[in-house]
C-alpha positions as CSV (number, residue, x, y, z in Angstrom):
1,X,-15.0,-64.9,-25.4
2,X,-11.9,-67.0,-25.6
3,X,-10.4,-70.0,-23.8
4,X,-8.4,-67.7,-21.5
5,X,-11.6,-66.8,-19.8
6,X,-12.4,-70.4,-19.0
7,X,-8.8,-70.9,-17.8
8,X,-9.1,-67.9,-15.5
9,X,-12.2,-69.4,-13.9
10,X,-10.6,-72.8,-13.5
11,X,-7.5,-71.2,-11.9
12,X,-9.7,-69.3,-9.4
13,X,-11.5,-72.5,-8.6
14,X,-8.3,-74.4,-8.0
15,X,-6.8,-71.6,-5.8
16,X,-10.0,-71.3,-3.8
17,X,-10.2,-75.1,-3.3
18,X,-6.7,-75.3,-2.0
19,X,-7.1,-72.4,0.3
20,X,-10.4,-73.8,1.5
21,X,-8.9,-77.2,2.3
22,X,-5.9,-75.6,4.0
23,X,-8.1,-73.4,6.2
24,X,-10.4,-76.3,7.1
25,X,-7.5,-78.5,8.1
26,X,-6.1,-75.8,10.3
27,X,-9.5,-75.4,12.1
28,X,-10.6,-72.1,10.6
29,X,-13.9,-73.1,9.1
30,X,-15.3,-69.6,9.1
31,X,-12.5,-68.2,7.1
32,X,-12.7,-71.1,4.7
33,X,-16.4,-70.3,4.1
34,X,-15.6,-66.7,3.5
35,X,-12.8,-67.6,1.1
36,X,-15.2,-69.8,-0.9
37,X,-17.8,-67.0,-0.9
38,X,-15.2,-64.5,-2.1
39,X,-14.1,-66.8,-4.9
40,X,-17.7,-67.3,-5.9
41,X,-18.3,-63.5,-6.0
42,X,-15.2,-62.9,-8.1
43,X,-16.3,-65.6,-10.7
44,X,-19.8,-64.3,-10.8
45,X,-18.6,-60.7,-11.4
46,X,-16.4,-62.0,-14.3
47,X,-19.4,-63.9,-15.8
48,X,-21.7,-60.9,-15.4
49,X,-19.1,-58.7,-17.2
50,X,-18.8,-61.2,-20.0
51,X,-22.6,-61.4,-20.4
52,X,-22.8,-57.6,-20.4
53,X,-20.2,-57.5,-23.2
54,X,-22.2,-60.1,-25.1
55,X,-25.4,-58.1,-24.9
56,X,-23.7,-54.9,-26.0
57,X,-22.2,-56.7,-29.0
58,X,-25.7,-58.1,-29.9
59,X,-27.1,-54.6,-29.6
60,X,-24.4,-53.2,-31.9
61,X,-24.9,-56.0,-34.3
62,X,-28.6,-55.4,-34.7
63,X,-28.4,-51.7,-34.4
64,X,-30.7,-51.4,-31.3
């Protein structure tokens, strides 16, 4: 895992926050909530993929 992974998560967070505020100010609270939920799902999928890669590397390292 490198620093780019953390930067990608931060960029997604910033984009989702801006979109969320923009949608709330325009009176679309439902779409703002869905945007936040979509951002959370994308980040969780990225983290789960990274954890799966970590486990596969550990398996390979110990020969399991």
